[in-house]
N, C-alpha and C positions, 0 to 999 in steps of 0.2 A: 240670860236667855230671853229674847224678846217674845212676849206673848201678846196677841191681839184678840179683841172680842170679835168673833165672826158671827154676824147676824144669821148666816146660813145654818150654823150649827147651834146657835143660841148659847155659846160659851166661849171662854178664852181658850186659844190654841197656840201652841208653839209656832212661830213663823218660820216656814221653810219655803224659800222661793222656788218657783217653777224651774228656773235656771240659776245655777249657782253664781252668786256675785252680781246678779242683775235683778232689778225690781221694776215691774211695769204697773203704773197706777192710772186708772181712768176715773175721772171725777165728772159727774154731771154738772155742766155749767148752766148759764142762764138762758132763758127764752127772752130774747132782746126786743121786747115790745113796749117797755116802760122803764122809768128810772129804777135803779136797784134800791132795795130797802136794806135796812141793817141786817136782816136775816140772811141776805145773800153774801154779806161780808164774812160771816162766821166760817163757812166751809173754805173760803179762800185762805184764811189764816190757819185753820185747823190742818188742812192737807199740806199747806206749805211747811208747817212745823214737822209733820210726819215725813215729808220729803227730805228736809234738812237732817233729820235724825238718821234716816236710812243712809244718806251720804256720809254722815259722821261714822256710821258703822262700816263704811267702805264699799257700799253697794253702788253700782252704776244705775241711776234712776232715770226712767223715762216717764214723764208726767204728761197726760193727755187731758185737756179740759175742753169740752165741746161747746160750741155756740149754736143754739137752736134758732135759726133765722127763717124758718117757715113752719107754721102750725096754725091751729084754729085761733089761738089768742092773738097772733100777729095779724091774721086776716081781719079779725073783728076790730082790733085797734086801728088798723090802717083805714078801714071803712068809716069808723067813727070820727077819725081825725082828718079824713080826706087827704091822706098821704100815701105815698108809695111804700110797699113793704120793705123794699130795699133801702129806702131812706131811713125808715125806722131802725132797721137792723144796723146800718152804719153808725147812726147816732148813738144808740144804746150799747153797741159793742165797744165803741171808742170810750164811752163813759166807764164801762165795766173794767176795761184794761187799765184805764187811768186810775181807778179806785184800787185796783190790784197793786199797781206800782206805788201808790201813796202808802199802802199798808206794808210795804217792804217785802212783798211776795216775790219769790224767785220766779221768773218767767217759766211757763210750762214749755216743754219741748215741742208740743203741738197744740194749736188751737183750731181744730177742724170745724168748718161750718157745714151745716146740713146741706145747704144748696150746692156745695162743692163736692158732694159725695152721692149724688143721685144714682150714678152708674153702679156703685157698689151695693146700694140698697136694692136695685133691680135684680142684680145677680143673686143676692141673698133670698129675695122673695121667690125668684124662679126655682131655686133649690128646694124651697119648702113646698111649692106647688108640685114639683116632680116627685117629691117624697110622699105626696098625698096628705100632707099635714096642713096645707093651706088650700083655699078654694076661692073661686070667683063667685060673686053674688051681687046682683043689682048694680053692676058697674064698678064695684069695689073688690078688693082681695082681702080675705080674712084668714086669721090663724085659728085652727080648730083646736080649742082647748081640750076637748074630750080625747083627742088623738095624741096628746102628750102626757106620758106617765110622769107623775111628779109635780104637776102644776099645783102651786100653792106651797112649795117646800120652803121658800124664803120667808114668807109671812106665816108659815106653819099653820095653814088653814086649808081644809079640803075645799074643792070646788063648790060643794053643797053649802059650806059655811060662808064662802065668799058670796054666793048668790043671796044668802039671807041677810048678810050684814052690809053689803055694798050696793049702792044704786048703780046699775049698769044700763047704759043707754042702748036701746035696741036699734038695729039697722035693717033696712028693707031686705037685704039678702043674707042675713045672719041665720045660721042653723041653731046657734046657742047664744043666749044673751051675753055670756062671758067672752065669746069670741071677740077678738079685737082686730082693728083694721091695720093691714100692712100697706095697703095702697088705696087711696081715695080717688074715685073717678072725678074728672074735671067738672067744675061748676062755674057758671058765669061770674066773671070778675075775680076769680081766684088764680093764683099762679099755677102753671101746669107744665109737665114734661111728658115727652113721649115714652111709652112703655109697651111691652107685648100685650098688655091688657087694656090698652087705650090711654089717651092723655089723662094725666092726673098728677097727684103729688103723694109723697110718702106719709105714712102714719108716724106719730111721734116716737114710738118705741123702736121701730126698725132703724131709725136714724142712729141711735147710740150703739146698737149691735154692729152696724156696718162700720162706724167710725172707730170703735174700740178694737175690733178685730183687724182692721186695716193697719193700725199703728202698733198694736201690741201682740197680735197673733190670736189664734182661735182659743187658746187657753192661756190666761195671764194671771198675775198675782192678786191685785187689789182693785176692787170697784168701790168707789165712795160716793156719798151723796147725803142729802138730808133724810131724816126719818120718814117724811111724808112721801118719799119716792119708793119705799119698799113695795107698796101695792098701789096702783097696778104696774107702775113703770118698770121697776127692777124685776118684778116677778115675770113680766112679759118679756123683758130682755133675755132672761135665763131660758124661758121656754123656746123662743124663736131661735136663739143662738145655738142651744144644745140640740134642738131638733134638726137644724141645718147641718151642723158639723159632726154630730155624733160624739162630741167631746164635752168635758166639763167646761163651763164658761169661766168666770172669775173664781179663783180659789178662795179668796177672803172678801167678805162684804162688810164694809165699815159705814156706819151711819151716824152723823152728828145730830145732837139734839136741837130742838127749836129755840128760837128767841121768842120769849113771851112778853106780854105786857099786862100787868095786873093778873098774872097767872093764865092768861089766854094766849094761844098761839098768835103770833103777829103775822098777818097776811094781807095782801091787797084785797082779797075778796071780803074780808071782815072790816076793812077800812080802818084798822087800828095800827097801821104800820107807820114807821118813820123812815124817810129816805136816808140812804147812806150819806148823801151830801149834807143833809141837815145835821146829822150826828157829827160829821167831820168838820162842820163849820163851828161847832161848839167845843169839840175835843180833838186834840192832835191825834194823828194816826197811831203814834206810838202808844198812846193811852188806850185807844180802842183795841189795839192788838193785845196789850197786856191784860185788858179786861176779859177778852175772849180766852186767853191762855191761862188765866187764873182759875178757870173752871174746867172740869173734865169735859172732853169734847162730846161725850154721849149724854151729858146731863142737860136738862133744860136750863136756860139762862134768862132771868127776868130783867127786862130793861128798866133802869131807873136812873134819874139824874144823880141821886145820892150815891149809887154804886159806881158810876163813872167818875164822880167828883173824888170819891175815896181812892179810886184807881189812879187818878191824876196825882194825888198826894203820894201814893206808893211809888209811882214812876219817878217822881222828883227825888224821893229818898234814894232810889237806885242810882239815879243820875248824879246826885250829890256825892255818893260814895265813889263813883267812877272818877269824877273830877278831882276829888280830894286825894284819892289814892294815886292818881296819875301825878299830881303835884308832889305828893310825899315821896314818890319814887325818884323824882328829880332832886328833891332836897336831900335825900339819903345818898345821892351820888351814884345812882345806877339807872339803867334803862332796861325795859323788859327784854329787848332783843339781845342785851349783853349778858343776861342771866339765864342759865339753864338749871334751875334748882331741882333737887329731889324733893318731891312733895312730902311735907311732914305728915305725920299720922293724921292730924286734924283735917288737913286739906284732902288727903287721900280718902278719908271717910266721907267728906262732903261730895267728892267726885263720884264715889261709889253710890252715894244716895241719889245723885242725879241719874246715874245709869239705871239704878233700881226703879226709880220713878218712871222713866221713859220706857223701860222694858216691860213695865206693867201697863200695857195697852195705852202707851203714849200719854202718861199722866203728867201733863204739862203743869198742872197746879202744884204737884209735888216738886217738880223741877224748879219752879219759881220759888217755892219754899226754901230750896237750897240757896238761891241767890240772896234771900234775906238773911239766912244763916251766915253767909259770907260777909254781908254788911255788918252783922252783929259782931262777929269775931274780929273783923278788920278794924272796926271802930274801937273795940276794946284794946287791940294792939296799939293803936295810935295814942290812946289815952295813957296807956302804960309808958309808951315812949316819951310822952310829954312830961311825965314825972321825972324823967332822966335829963330834962332840959336839952332836948335835941335828938336828932336821928343820926346814928352812926352809919357809916357806909355799909356795914354788914347787914343793916336792916333792909337794904335793897332786895336781898334775896327773899325775905319774908313778904315784903310788899309785892314783889313780882309774882310770888305764888298766889297771893290773894287776887291781885289784879288779873293775872293770867287765867285763873279758873273762872273768875267772874266774867271776863271777856269771852271766854270759850263758850260758857253756857248761854250768855246773852246772845252771842252770834247764832248759836244753834236754835234759839227760840226766835231769832230775828227781832229782838227788842230795840236795838239801837241802830238807827240809820246813820249815815255820814252826817255829823253835826258841824255846822259852820263855826269857825273860831270867832271869838269876840272881835268886833270891828276895832280898827285903830282908834276911832273916836271914843268907843266905850272903854278901851284899855287906858286911854289918856285920862278919862274921867275917874276911873278906878285909881290911877296913880295920883291924881289931884286930891282925891279923898284921903289917900294914905298920907299925903303931905299935910293935909289939914289935921289929921289925927296926930301926926308927929308934932305939930305945933299946938296941939291941944285946943284946936278950934272946933269943938264938938258940934256947934250949931251948923257950921258950913259943911262938916263931914256928913251930918245927918241929912242935910238938904240934898247933897249929891246922891247919897244912898237912896233917898225917896224918889229922886228923879230917875235913877237907874231902875228902881223897882217898877216904875210906871212903864218902862220899856221891856219888862220881863227879865231883868237882870237881878239875880240873887247874890247878895254879898254876905260872906261869912268871915268873921275875924277869928281865925283859928289860932289858939295859943301856941301851937307847935309849928304851923305852916305859914302863919301870917294871914294876909287877906286872900281869900279864895273867891273868885267871881265866876258865875256860870249863868247860862240862859235857861230859865225854867220853861216848862211847857204849860 
């Protein structure tokens, strides 16, 4: 039974979809005014793993990831850099989608942009005005927090507590400092659209309400994002959406933890961030993905070179197992697709442990632990087989079981992308080394091994399988 931690209720709850067999997920995407930093990569990987698991469970999943391409930050950056907002948006949206692809993230079903949904926002604002829960003031339109019963339920704080603990900017036409802008009147040099309340542009919060309900309906399953979006962004989304429709908004609210550096939240405002491209220049995307998933998504994750280096080594252990077991399957005289084994008790237990981990609020760290258990047991099996001086054809069933479950879990976590086979040139060098070893020319063999190592090719002389070569990350 899948349980998820629902921020709205402050506890884990059994997952029950709004519509049987279907899951709708909305994730707050980037505001595309600058290069993505590593903190932006975590939700990409986290919610991709969640989507994959829902699909594994048999659900039809619709994922929506929005692109905020107009807001205060974008206007400020465009003015500072003397560039058009549209130019900024195109450049950094392309970068974000490229990073997503590099990390092996399944494409979302929809990537709506705020500027493409102004009409939907105007309709939503108009509903709120007609219901008396929004008002015009000083050329802007504001949401009246006092007129919405339950404001603060996501952050579990009363309006009074929010007033005390949060700096709230006042506006010329506001009735209450907590009231937030739904529509901002046009200012010189800013983008603007026509509306019943005059030319202007939407507020940040109304963008997500309009886009999520357009693609997922007024009441949908999961709304995700980082912890820092709980207030005010997600709190305001709930208020304006439920006030407009009279229905519950998202049923489950999921929030991933921060990326920290020396224990401090990584952010552009603090100047302690590392860009996503900087990290991916040092570490392969597979390693970064494994690093994220080796920690529970709600936990903070401290950036360190030591942690990523250790993760690189861990990834290579997984990849080594995959390569060796694939070769062992061939040596044993069987192919995975030819074998439909009944899982032995050991493998059944590991498969159950994987399900148990993922059913416990998407505990990917526990799921990865199962992969390393598979590596452990698989390596023991091969060592035992080596003592028998060879692999019998019947061993193919056992190898296929290990390799099959390993591949299944790896695919569900998105850990292995399509890997290029070793080039013909590299394969020829490996064969030349084997010939040197056969002739006991150890100096020449070592020289070839060192040359291949410089190219990132790892050579293992396995007593059971012979020479196994693979490309390390």
